[in-house]
C-alpha positions as CSV (number, residue, x, y, z in Angstrom):
1,X,20.7,149.9,-41.4
2,X,19.9,153.4,-41.8
3,X,22.8,155.8,-42.2
4,X,24.8,156.4,-38.8
5,X,25.5,160.0,-37.8
6,X,27.9,161.7,-39.5
7,X,31.5,160.6,-38.5
8,X,30.2,157.5,-36.8
9,X,30.6,153.6,-38.1
10,X,29.5,150.4,-36.9
11,X,32.1,148.7,-34.9
12,X,33.8,145.8,-36.9
13,X,33.3,142.5,-34.7
14,X,36.3,140.8,-35.7
15,X,38.7,139.1,-32.8
16,X,41.6,141.4,-33.9
17,X,39.2,144.6,-33.3
18,X,37.6,143.5,-30.1
19,X,41.3,142.8,-28.7
20,X,42.4,146.0,-29.8
21,X,39.4,147.8,-28.5
22,X,39.9,145.8,-25.0
23,X,43.6,147.1,-24.8
24,X,42.5,150.8,-25.3
25,X,40.2,150.4,-22.6
26,X,40.6,147.7,-20.1
27,X,41.8,150.1,-17.5
28,X,38.7,152.5,-17.7
29,X,37.0,152.3,-14.3
30,X,33.5,153.2,-15.9
31,X,32.9,151.1,-18.7
32,X,30.9,148.4,-17.0
33,X,29.4,148.1,-13.6
34,X,29.8,144.4,-13.7
35,X,32.5,142.1,-14.0
36,X,32.7,142.7,-18.0
37,X,34.8,145.5,-16.7
38,X,37.8,143.8,-15.8
39,X,37.6,140.3,-17.6
40,X,38.5,139.9,-21.1
41,X,36.6,137.1,-21.6
42,X,33.2,138.5,-20.4
43,X,34.1,141.9,-22.4
44,X,34.5,139.5,-25.5
45,X,31.1,137.8,-24.9
46,X,29.3,141.1,-24.2
47,X,30.7,142.5,-27.5
48,X,29.7,139.4,-29.6
49,X,26.2,139.1,-27.8
50,X,23.6,139.5,-30.3
51,X,21.8,141.9,-28.2
52,X,24.8,144.3,-28.4
53,X,25.5,147.0,-30.6
54,X,29.0,149.1,-30.9
55,X,29.4,152.2,-32.9
56,X,32.5,154.1,-32.9
57,X,34.8,156.5,-34.1
58,X,38.4,157.4,-33.2
59,X,37.2,159.4,-30.4
60,X,34.4,157.5,-28.7
61,X,32.7,154.2,-28.2
62,X,28.9,153.6,-27.8
63,X,28.1,150.4,-26.5
64,X,24.3,149.7,-26.6
65,X,23.8,146.3,-24.5
66,X,20.9,144.2,-23.6
67,X,18.7,145.6,-26.4
68,X,15.1,144.9,-26.1
69,X,13.4,146.2,-29.0
70,X,10.5,148.5,-29.0
71,X,11.3,149.0,-25.0
72,X,14.8,149.5,-23.8
73,X,18.4,148.9,-23.5
74,X,21.6,149.7,-21.7
75,X,24.1,152.4,-22.9
76,X,28.1,152.6,-22.0
77,X,29.7,155.4,-23.5
78,X,33.5,155.7,-23.8
79,X,35.7,159.0,-24.6
80,X,39.5,157.7,-25.4
81,X,40.5,161.1,-24.9
82,X,38.6,161.4,-21.2
83,X,36.8,164.6,-22.9
84,X,33.1,163.5,-22.8
85,X,31.8,166.9,-23.2
86,X,33.6,167.6,-26.2
87,X,31.7,164.8,-27.7
88,X,28.1,165.6,-26.5
89,X,26.5,166.4,-29.7
90,X,27.8,162.8,-31.2
91,X,27.1,161.0,-28.4
92,X,23.5,162.6,-28.3
93,X,23.1,161.8,-32.1
94,X,24.2,157.9,-31.5
95,X,21.7,157.7,-29.1
96,X,19.0,159.4,-31.1
97,X,19.9,156.9,-34.0
98,X,19.6,153.8,-31.8
99,X,16.6,154.8,-30.2
100,X,14.7,155.4,-33.8
101,X,16.2,152.4,-35.3
102,X,15.4,150.3,-32.4
103,X,12.2,152.0,-31.6
104,X,13.4,152.2,-27.7
105,X,11.6,154.2,-25.1
106,X,14.5,154.3,-22.7
107,X,18.2,154.2,-22.4
108,X,19.5,153.1,-18.8
109,X,23.4,153.6,-17.8
110,X,24.3,152.0,-14.6
111,X,27.7,153.8,-13.2
112,X,29.7,153.5,-10.2
113,X,28.6,156.1,-7.5
114,X,32.4,157.1,-7.3
115,X,32.4,158.4,-11.3
116,X,30.9,162.0,-10.3
117,X,32.3,163.3,-13.6
118,X,30.4,160.7,-15.5
119,X,27.1,161.2,-13.4
120,X,27.6,165.2,-14.2
121,X,27.7,164.5,-17.9
122,X,24.8,162.5,-17.9
123,X,22.6,164.6,-16.1
124,X,23.9,168.0,-17.4
125,X,24.9,167.0,-21.2
126,X,22.7,164.1,-22.0
127,X,19.5,164.7,-20.2
128,X,19.7,161.2,-17.8
129,X,17.6,161.6,-14.7
130,X,18.8,159.7,-11.5
131,X,16.3,156.9,-10.7
132,X,18.0,155.0,-8.0
133,X,21.0,153.5,-6.1
134,X,21.5,149.9,-6.1
135,X,23.6,149.9,-2.8
136,X,26.5,148.0,-2.2
137,X,26.2,146.4,-6.0
138,X,29.6,145.9,-6.9
139,X,33.2,145.5,-5.4
140,X,35.6,148.0,-6.5
141,X,39.2,147.6,-5.1
142,X,38.3,145.2,-2.4
143,X,35.4,147.7,-1.2
144,X,31.9,147.2,-1.8
145,X,30.2,150.5,-3.6
146,X,26.9,151.7,-4.8
147,X,25.7,151.9,-8.4
148,X,23.5,154.7,-9.6
149,X,20.7,154.1,-11.9
150,X,20.5,156.9,-14.5
151,X,17.7,156.9,-17.8
152,X,16.5,159.0,-20.3
153,X,13.0,158.4,-22.0
154,X,12.5,158.9,-25.7
155,X,11.0,162.0,-25.8
156,X,14.0,163.7,-23.5
157,X,16.4,162.5,-26.1
158,X,14.4,163.4,-29.4
């Protein structure tokens, strides 16, 4: 693999490291928009999937899932200190690197509608555009909620 952005390393896909990471992020409401968000077994399955790449450092995690080389992938970003904006340049460098490495044309991010801060971050800091809404797509705390579909194209990131 080409060298990663400065300060970033490839996530070690060992059972212990995945378990440790699960413990750190299992209560993050905005990690995934599906059942993997609250299901440890599905989280492990997602991480160990062949179409998943995970980059990390002490402060952040960039999960790239559903990788379709030369086409698109989904991205999930986690800031362990909950300060997304402070890590904008590094998140952007990670997305550029992944786009280049897999020759991706777009990244997609599906987030719960209630995640206003993340939506703002994706739009204002990362250049993502709102493309649509999946109405009543997931259940959160017993209530149906909408999922926002964001995407950024290759020419908008580079």
